[in-house]
TORMAR-663395 format. One line per field, with one value per atom (N, C-alpha, C): residue number from 0; x, y, z; atom name; residue in one letter. Coordinates in pm, 1 decimal. Example, Ala and Ser with C-alpha at 12.3 -4.5 7.8 and 13.67 -1.06 7.14 Angstrom:
TORMAR-663395
i	(0 | 0 | 0 | 1 | 1 | 1)
xx	(1319.0 | 1230.0 | 1320.0 | 1285.0 | 1367.0 | 1290.0)
yy	(-569.0 | -450.0 | -330.0 | -225.0 | -106.0 | 3.0)
zz	(780.0 | 780.0 | 780.0 | 708.0 | 714.0 | 787.0)
at	(N | CA | C | N | CA | C)
aa	(A | A | A | S | S | S)
This chain:
TORMAR-663395
i	(0 | 0 | 0 | 1 | 1 | 1 | 2 | 2 | 2 | 3 | 3 | 3 | 4 | 4 | 4 | 5 | 5 | 5 | 6 | 6 | 6 | 7 | 7 | 7 | 8 | 8 | 8 | 9 | 9 | 9 | 10 | 10 | 10 | 11 | 11 | 11 | 12 | 12 | 12 | 13 | 13 | 13 | 14 | 14 | 14 | 15 | 15 | 15 | 16 | 16 | 16 | 17 | 17 | 17 | 18 | 18 | 18 | 19 | 19 | 19 | 20 | 20 | 20 | 21 | 21 | 21 | 22 | 22 | 22 | 23 | 23 | 23 | 24 | 24 | 24 | 25 | 25 | 25 | 26 | 26 | 26 | 27 | 27 | 27 | 28 | 28 | 28 | 29 | 29 | 29 | 30 | 30 | 30 | 31 | 31 | 31 | 32 | 32 | 32 | 33 | 33 | 33 | 34 | 34 | 34 | 35 | 35 | 35 | 36 | 36 | 36 | 37 | 37 | 37 | 38 | 38 | 38 | 39 | 39 | 39 | 40 | 40 | 40 | 41 | 41 | 41 | 42 | 42 | 42 | 43 | 43 | 43 | 44 | 44 | 44 | 45 | 45 | 45 | 46 | 46 | 46 | 47 | 47 | 47 | 48 | 48 | 48 | 49 | 49 | 49 | 50 | 50 | 50 | 51 | 51 | 51 | 52 | 52 | 52 | 53 | 53 | 53 | 54 | 54 | 54 | 55 | 55 | 55 | 56 | 56 | 56 | 57 | 57 | 57 | 58 | 58 | 58 | 59 | 59 | 59 | 60 | 60 | 60 | 61 | 61 | 61 | 62 | 62 | 62 | 63 | 63 | 63 | 64 | 64 | 64 | 65 | 65 | 65 | 66 | 66 | 66 | 67 | 67 | 67 | 68 | 68 | 68 | 69 | 69 | 69 | 70 | 70 | 70 | 71 | 71 | 71 | 72 | 72 | 72 | 73 | 73 | 73 | 74 | 74 | 74 | 75 | 75 | 75 | 76 | 76 | 76 | 77 | 77 | 77 | 78 | 78 | 78 | 79 | 79 | 79 | 80 | 80 | 80 | 81 | 81 | 81 | 82 | 82 | 82 | 83 | 83 | 83 | 84 | 84 | 84 | 85 | 85 | 85 | 86 | 86 | 86 | 87 | 87 | 87 | 88 | 88 | 88 | 89 | 89 | 89 | 90 | 90 | 90 | 91 | 91 | 91 | 92 | 92 | 92 | 93 | 93 | 93 | 94 | 94 | 94 | 95 | 95 | 95 | 96 | 96 | 96 | 97 | 97 | 97 | 98 | 98 | 98 | 99 | 99 | 99 | 100 | 100 | 100 | 101 | 101 | 101)
xx	(-7337.9 | -7216.4 | -7114.9 | -7053.3 | -6941.5 | -6822.2 | -6726.4 | -6578.2 | -6489.7 | -6371.4 | -6255.5 | -6207.7 | -6171.7 | -6153.7 | -6007.7 | -5916.5 | -5793.6 | -5700.9 | -5591.8 | -5490.0 | -5561.4 | -5654.6 | -5703.6 | -5821.1 | -5870.5 | -5981.7 | -6112.2 | -6154.1 | -6274.7 | -6401.3 | -6512.9 | -6637.7 | -6658.7 | -6586.0 | -6595.4 | -6529.5 | -6448.3 | -6358.4 | -6416.9 | -6330.9 | -6368.5 | -6446.4 | -6425.4 | -6492.1 | -6648.7 | -6678.9 | -6821.2 | -6877.2 | -6819.5 | -6855.8 | -6884.4 | -6801.7 | -6814.1 | -6950.6 | -6969.7 | -7086.6 | -7214.2 | -7215.0 | -7322.8 | -7374.6 | -7260.9 | -7276.1 | -7345.3 | -7329.3 | -7365.3 | -7506.3 | -7552.0 | -7687.6 | -7800.2 | -7900.3 | -8028.6 | -8119.1 | -8154.4 | -8224.3 | -8353.6 | -8403.7 | -8548.0 | -8549.6 | -8450.5 | -8462.6 | -8347.1 | -8378.2 | -8285.5 | -8183.7 | -8059.4 | -7943.1 | -7928.9 | -7903.4 | -7885.4 | -7748.2 | -7730.8 | -7602.3 | -7481.3 | -7512.7 | -7404.4 | -7367.2 | -7471.8 | -7438.4 | -7349.8 | -7391.5 | -7300.5 | -7162.1 | -7157.5 | -7015.0 | -6936.4 | -7010.7 | -6954.8 | -6896.2 | -6992.7 | -6936.0 | -6819.1 | -6810.0 | -6693.0 | -6562.7 | -6578.1 | -6460.0 | -6407.9 | -6448.0 | -6411.3 | -6274.8 | -6187.1 | -6060.7 | -6056.9 | -5981.9 | -5980.6 | -5852.4 | -5828.4 | -5716.7 | -5578.2 | -5593.3 | -5481.7 | -5516.2 | -5425.1 | -5466.8 | -5568.0 | -5577.1 | -5680.9 | -5811.4 | -5830.2 | -5942.4 | -6065.5 | -6044.5 | -6169.1 | -6222.2 | -6326.9 | -6378.7 | -6290.1 | -6227.1 | -6129.8 | -5995.5 | -5928.0 | -5796.4 | -5682.6 | -5583.1 | -5460.4 | -5342.9 | -5296.8 | -5172.1 | -5076.5 | -5045.1 | -4954.8 | -4817.2 | -4769.5 | -4646.1 | -4627.0 | -4728.8 | -4732.3 | -4820.1 | -4861.1 | -4918.1 | -5067.8 | -5128.8 | -5248.3 | -5353.9 | -5472.9 | -5561.8 | -5683.9 | -5781.1 | -5900.0 | -5851.1 | -5910.9 | -5894.9 | -5996.0 | -6128.4 | -6237.3 | -6368.6 | -6475.8 | -6608.4 | -6709.1 | -6810.3 | -6927.5 | -7055.3 | -7167.7 | -7287.1 | -7398.7 | -7501.2 | -7612.9 | -7739.1 | -7833.6 | -7960.4 | -8059.6 | -8097.3 | -8181.1 | -8327.7 | -8398.7 | -8542.1 | -8629.0 | -8755.0 | -8859.3 | -8851.0 | -8841.8 | -8831.9 | -8694.8 | -8657.2 | -8520.9 | -8533.8 | -8644.8 | -8666.8 | -8632.2 | -8656.1 | -8624.3 | -8486.0 | -8414.8 | -8285.0 | -8173.6 | -8069.3 | -7951.4 | -7823.7 | -7719.2 | -7576.6 | -7480.6 | -7363.6 | -7248.7 | -7118.1 | -7005.1 | -6882.3 | -6765.1 | -6657.9 | -6534.9 | -6437.0 | -6345.0 | -6233.4 | -6113.2 | -6114.4 | -6004.6 | -6062.5 | -5987.5 | -6029.4 | -6149.8 | -6263.7 | -6369.7 | -6348.8 | -6237.8 | -6212.2 | -6145.3 | -6087.1 | -6018.9 | -6071.8 | -6171.7 | -6214.1 | -6371.0 | -6414.9 | -6549.3 | -6616.0 | -6747.0 | -6808.8 | -6874.5 | -6888.7 | -6955.7 | -7089.6 | -7183.0 | -7335.8 | -7358.1 | -7377.6 | -7410.7 | -7556.7 | -7642.0 | -7792.9 | -7835.1 | -7791.6 | -7831.7 | -7810.5 | -7672.9 | -7621.6 | -7713.9 | -7740.5 | -7817.9 | -7959.3 | -8025.2 | -8164.6 | -8157.1 | -8042.0 | -8036.5 | -8032.5 | -7994.3 | -7988.7 | -8122.3 | -8228.6 | -8352.8 | -8420.0 | -8497.8 | -8575.6 | -8522.9 | -8577.7 | -8533.6 | -8609.3)
yy	(4819.2 | 4890.7 | 4805.1 | 4841.4 | 4753.2 | 4830.1 | 4747.9 | 4797.7 | 4689.2 | 4736.9 | 4648.9 | 4565.1 | 4437.5 | 4337.1 | 4268.6 | 4316.5 | 4265.4 | 4288.0 | 4239.7 | 4246.1 | 4214.6 | 4113.3 | 4071.7 | 4140.0 | 4239.0 | 4331.7 | 4270.7 | 4155.6 | 4073.5 | 4119.0 | 4067.7 | 4108.5 | 4055.3 | 3955.4 | 3905.7 | 3981.5 | 4078.7 | 4154.5 | 4277.7 | 4368.4 | 4495.5 | 4581.1 | 4583.0 | 4677.6 | 4652.8 | 4512.3 | 4492.4 | 4534.0 | 4510.3 | 4562.3 | 4701.4 | 4780.4 | 4922.5 | 4976.8 | 4907.3 | 4931.9 | 4889.1 | 4764.6 | 4719.1 | 4816.2 | 4869.4 | 4945.5 | 5084.8 | 5131.1 | 5261.9 | 5263.1 | 5150.3 | 5139.5 | 5080.2 | 5159.5 | 5113.0 | 5062.3 | 4934.5 | 4867.9 | 4918.9 | 4993.9 | 5044.4 | 5181.8 | 5229.1 | 5374.9 | 5398.8 | 5493.4 | 5515.0 | 5619.1 | 5573.6 | 5667.8 | 5779.6 | 5900.8 | 6010.4 | 5992.2 | 6043.5 | 6037.8 | 6067.9 | 6182.4 | 6233.8 | 6124.8 | 6052.1 | 5947.9 | 5830.3 | 5790.9 | 5701.7 | 5747.8 | 5877.0 | 5939.8 | 5933.4 | 5963.3 | 5949.3 | 5811.8 | 5703.7 | 5572.4 | 5542.0 | 5586.5 | 5558.7 | 5629.2 | 5708.7 | 5803.4 | 5741.4 | 5635.2 | 5573.8 | 5501.5 | 5537.6 | 5474.6 | 5371.5 | 5250.7 | 5147.5 | 5162.3 | 5067.9 | 5069.3 | 5044.5 | 4978.6 | 4944.2 | 4999.7 | 5020.7 | 5089.5 | 5022.9 | 4894.0 | 4829.3 | 4799.2 | 4832.4 | 4790.5 | 4885.8 | 5006.6 | 5092.5 | 5086.8 | 5173.1 | 5176.5 | 5277.5 | 5365.7 | 5472.9 | 5407.5 | 5355.2 | 5284.2 | 5372.2 | 5375.4 | 5463.3 | 5369.9 | 5303.0 | 5208.5 | 5257.3 | 5402.7 | 5456.6 | 5383.8 | 5335.1 | 5274.2 | 5161.1 | 5089.6 | 4990.8 | 5024.3 | 5153.1 | 5193.2 | 5151.6 | 5128.9 | 5096.3 | 5178.7 | 5194.0 | 5267.9 | 5316.2 | 5380.4 | 5442.6 | 5547.2 | 5550.1 | 5647.0 | 5741.5 | 5689.9 | 5780.7 | 5710.1 | 5772.0 | 5707.6 | 5764.1 | 5675.7 | 5700.2 | 5637.5 | 5726.4 | 5688.2 | 5724.6 | 5632.1 | 5652.9 | 5603.9 | 5698.3 | 5663.3 | 5636.4 | 5525.1 | 5500.9 | 5491.6 | 5587.5 | 5599.4 | 5542.8 | 5520.2 | 5466.8 | 5562.6 | 5686.7 | 5768.8 | 5828.8 | 5872.6 | 5940.6 | 6071.0 | 6137.5 | 6269.2 | 6272.1 | 6165.0 | 6151.4 | 6082.2 | 6053.6 | 5984.7 | 6093.7 | 6050.8 | 6142.3 | 6058.3 | 6127.4 | 6066.6 | 6167.0 | 6114.4 | 6208.8 | 6122.2 | 6193.3 | 6115.0 | 6211.6 | 6151.8 | 6230.4 | 6189.6 | 6275.1 | 6256.2 | 6201.2 | 6182.6 | 6143.4 | 6076.5 | 6056.4 | 5998.9 | 6061.9 | 5995.1 | 6073.2 | 6153.9 | 6100.5 | 6151.4 | 6289.1 | 6328.0 | 6462.8 | 6531.9 | 6480.2 | 6550.6 | 6578.1 | 6686.6 | 6729.4 | 6646.7 | 6600.2 | 6535.8 | 6631.5 | 6585.2 | 6659.9 | 6609.1 | 6691.2 | 6635.9 | 6605.0 | 6494.4 | 6450.9 | 6440.6 | 6480.1 | 6449.0 | 6516.5 | 6633.3 | 6690.1 | 6609.2 | 6555.8 | 6473.6 | 6341.4 | 6282.1 | 6168.7 | 6191.0 | 6304.8 | 6335.6 | 6366.6 | 6405.4 | 6436.5 | 6315.1 | 6194.2 | 6075.5 | 6003.9 | 6040.2 | 5981.2 | 5925.0 | 5811.3 | 5746.6 | 5613.7 | 5557.7 | 5416.7 | 5322.8)
zz	(-3468.7 | -3501.4 | -3569.0 | -3665.6 | -3745.5 | -3703.7 | -3672.0 | -3648.7 | -3721.0 | -3751.0 | -3801.9 | -3701.6 | -3739.7 | -3635.2 | -3633.3 | -3705.0 | -3713.2 | -3577.3 | -3571.6 | -3453.2 | -3328.7 | -3319.7 | -3205.2 | -3138.4 | -3208.3 | -3159.7 | -3199.7 | -3147.2 | -3184.3 | -3129.4 | -3161.5 | -3108.6 | -2962.9 | -2913.5 | -2784.6 | -2674.3 | -2712.2 | -2623.7 | -2572.8 | -2513.3 | -2454.0 | -2557.1 | -2676.1 | -2775.4 | -2762.8 | -2772.0 | -2758.0 | -2639.7 | -2528.7 | -2386.8 | -2380.4 | -2452.8 | -2453.3 | -2537.5 | -2646.7 | -2714.5 | -2646.7 | -2590.7 | -2515.1 | -2400.6 | -2333.6 | -2212.0 | -2252.7 | -2365.8 | -2418.0 | -2484.3 | -2506.7 | -2591.9 | -2518.5 | -2504.6 | -2457.0 | -2573.2 | -2568.6 | -2678.1 | -2707.5 | -2600.8 | -2611.1 | -2674.3 | -2714.8 | -2775.4 | -2877.0 | -2970.9 | -3074.8 | -3032.0 | -3058.4 | -3007.7 | -3108.9 | -3089.7 | -3187.8 | -3252.1 | -3366.9 | -3433.3 | -3336.1 | -3264.5 | -3168.7 | -3069.3 | -3026.8 | -2942.2 | -2994.1 | -3122.7 | -3176.7 | -3206.2 | -3240.0 | -3252.6 | -3118.0 | -3013.5 | -2884.9 | -2870.6 | -2887.4 | -2861.7 | -2954.4 | -3063.7 | -3159.6 | -3115.5 | -3016.9 | -2971.0 | -2839.7 | -2792.9 | -2658.2 | -2677.1 | -2583.4 | -2557.7 | -2463.9 | -2478.1 | -2387.0 | -2301.3 | -2211.9 | -2128.1 | -2204.4 | -2310.8 | -2391.7 | -2546.6 | -2625.3 | -2745.9 | -2844.1 | -2838.8 | -2927.4 | -2859.5 | -2729.9 | -2650.0 | -2672.3 | -2711.3 | -2727.8 | -2872.0 | -2893.2 | -3032.1 | -3108.9 | -3047.2 | -3108.0 | -3077.2 | -3179.8 | -3165.4 | -3192.2 | -3107.7 | -3132.8 | -3108.6 | -3209.2 | -3188.4 | -3300.4 | -3293.8 | -3386.7 | -3397.9 | -3294.1 | -3294.9 | -3392.2 | -3419.6 | -3520.4 | -3651.2 | -3680.8 | -3791.6 | -3794.2 | -3682.3 | -3684.2 | -3602.3 | -3643.8 | -3565.3 | -3634.6 | -3572.0 | -3633.1 | -3729.9 | -3854.5 | -3955.5 | -3982.9 | -3948.7 | -3975.0 | -3906.3 | -3913.8 | -3871.4 | -3959.8 | -3958.9 | -4033.3 | -3959.7 | -3941.5 | -3878.1 | -3962.5 | -3962.8 | -4045.5 | -3963.8 | -3945.0 | -3898.3 | -4008.7 | -4046.5 | -4153.4 | -4104.0 | -4113.6 | -4070.1 | -4175.4 | -4148.3 | -4240.3 | -4373.4 | -4351.6 | -4494.3 | -4499.1 | -4616.0 | -4616.9 | -4569.8 | -4560.4 | -4496.1 | -4360.5 | -4290.6 | -4151.2 | -4124.9 | -4212.2 | -4191.2 | -4176.6 | -4121.9 | -4097.8 | -4111.8 | -4145.6 | -4146.8 | -4110.4 | -4075.5 | -4049.1 | -4060.3 | -4074.1 | -4085.9 | -4043.0 | -4010.4 | -3972.5 | -4066.1 | -4103.0 | -4196.1 | -4122.0 | -3998.1 | -3918.1 | -3795.1 | -3697.2 | -3581.9 | -3515.8 | -3472.3 | -3420.4 | -3290.4 | -3224.5 | -3085.3 | -3100.0 | -3219.3 | -3242.1 | -3356.8 | -3435.9 | -3554.8 | -3539.1 | -3570.8 | -3580.1 | -3689.2 | -3672.9 | -3776.8 | -3876.1 | -3992.1 | -4100.8 | -4115.0 | -4111.9 | -4129.5 | -4278.8 | -4308.9 | -4440.7 | -4486.4 | -4392.9 | -4411.8 | -4536.2 | -4578.7 | -4706.0 | -4826.4 | -4828.9 | -4933.5 | -4938.3 | -4812.5 | -4803.4 | -4870.1 | -4830.9 | -4897.8 | -5035.4 | -5083.6 | -5239.3 | -5325.2 | -5273.5 | -5351.4 | -5376.1 | -5319.5 | -5341.6 | -5238.7 | -5250.9 | -5156.6 | -5133.7 | -5010.7 | -4969.9 | -5060.4)
at	(N | CA | C | N | CA | C | N | CA | C | N | CA | C | N | CA | C | N | CA | C | N | CA | C | N | CA | C | N | CA | C | N | CA | C | N | CA | C | N | CA | C | N | CA | C | N | CA | C | N | CA | C | N | CA | C | N | CA | C | N | CA | C | N | CA | C | N | CA | C | N | CA | C | N | CA | C | N | CA | C | N | CA | C | N | CA | C | N | CA | C | N | CA | C | N | CA | C | N | CA | C | N | CA | C | N | CA | C | N | CA | C | N | CA | C | N | CA | C | N | CA | C | N | CA | C | N | CA | C | N | CA | C | N | CA | C | N | CA | C | N | CA | C | N | CA | C | N | CA | C | N | CA | C | N | CA | C | N | CA | C | N | CA | C | N | CA | C | N | CA | C | N | CA | C | N | CA | C | N | CA | C | N | CA | C | N | CA | C | N | CA | C | N | CA | C | N | CA | C | N | CA | C | N | CA | C | N | CA | C | N | CA | C | N | CA | C | N | CA | C | N | CA | C | N | CA | C | N | CA | C | N | CA | C | N | CA | C | N | CA | C | N | CA | C | N | CA | C | N | CA | C | N | CA | C | N | CA | C | N | CA | C | N | CA | C | N | CA | C | N | CA | C | N | CA | C | N | CA | C | N | CA | C | N | CA | C | N | CA | C | N | CA | C | N | CA | C | N | CA | C | N | CA | C | N | CA | C | N | CA | C | N | CA | C | N | CA | C | N | CA | C | N | CA | C | N | CA | C | N | CA | C | N | CA | C | N | CA | C | N | CA | C | N | CA | C | N | CA | C | N | CA | C | N | CA | C)
aa	(M | M | M | I | I | I | T | T | T | E | E | E | R | R | R | S | S | S | L | L | L | G | G | G | A | A | A | G | G | G | D | D | D | D | D | D | G | G | G | P | P | P | R | R | R | R | R | R | K | K | K | L | L | L | V | V | V | E | E | E | A | A | A | G | G | G | V | V | V | D | D | D | P | P | P | G | G | G | R | R | R | V | V | V | L | L | L | P | P | P | L | L | L | E | E | E | G | G | G | W | W | W | L | L | L | G | G | G | L | L | L | L | L | L | S | S | S | V | V | V | H | H | H | G | G | G | A | A | A | E | E | E | P | P | P | R | R | R | A | A | A | G | G | G | T | T | T | C | C | C | V | V | V | H | H | H | A | A | A | D | D | D | A | A | A | V | V | V | G | G | G | Y | Y | Y | G | G | G | T | T | T | R | R | R | S | S | S | A | A | A | F | F | F | V | V | V | L | L | L | H | H | H | R | R | R | A | A | A | P | P | P | S | S | S | I | I | I | G | G | G | A | A | A | S | S | S | R | R | R | C | C | C | A | A | A | W | W | W | T | T | T | E | E | E | S | S | S | R | R | R | P | P | P | C | C | C | T | T | T | T | T | T | P | P | P | A | A | A | H | H | H | D | D | D | G | G | G | T | T | T | A | A | A | V | V | V | L | L | L | K | K | K | S | S | S | V | V | V | G | G | G | R | R | R | W | W | W)
């Protein structure tokens, strides 16, 4: 998972722990599971994977998830045009498959 890291939201803090807690390394998490992890709020505005620090003009603006399978036919992707906690995801799998092969 890649997240933006400014304003003290580094990899060693609560965000990393949220991600590690939700992922079993022995299985593939479906896109919906990743979108769920990207919608987690923390005890303070910058602690979750979905950041709401509107008072300082900072926060999550969108989300994108990609499951890159061995073949493009088995791959999937989705995105949100705003915060993933409030915005339904768009399935981009058809667009992904239209671009070709890996």
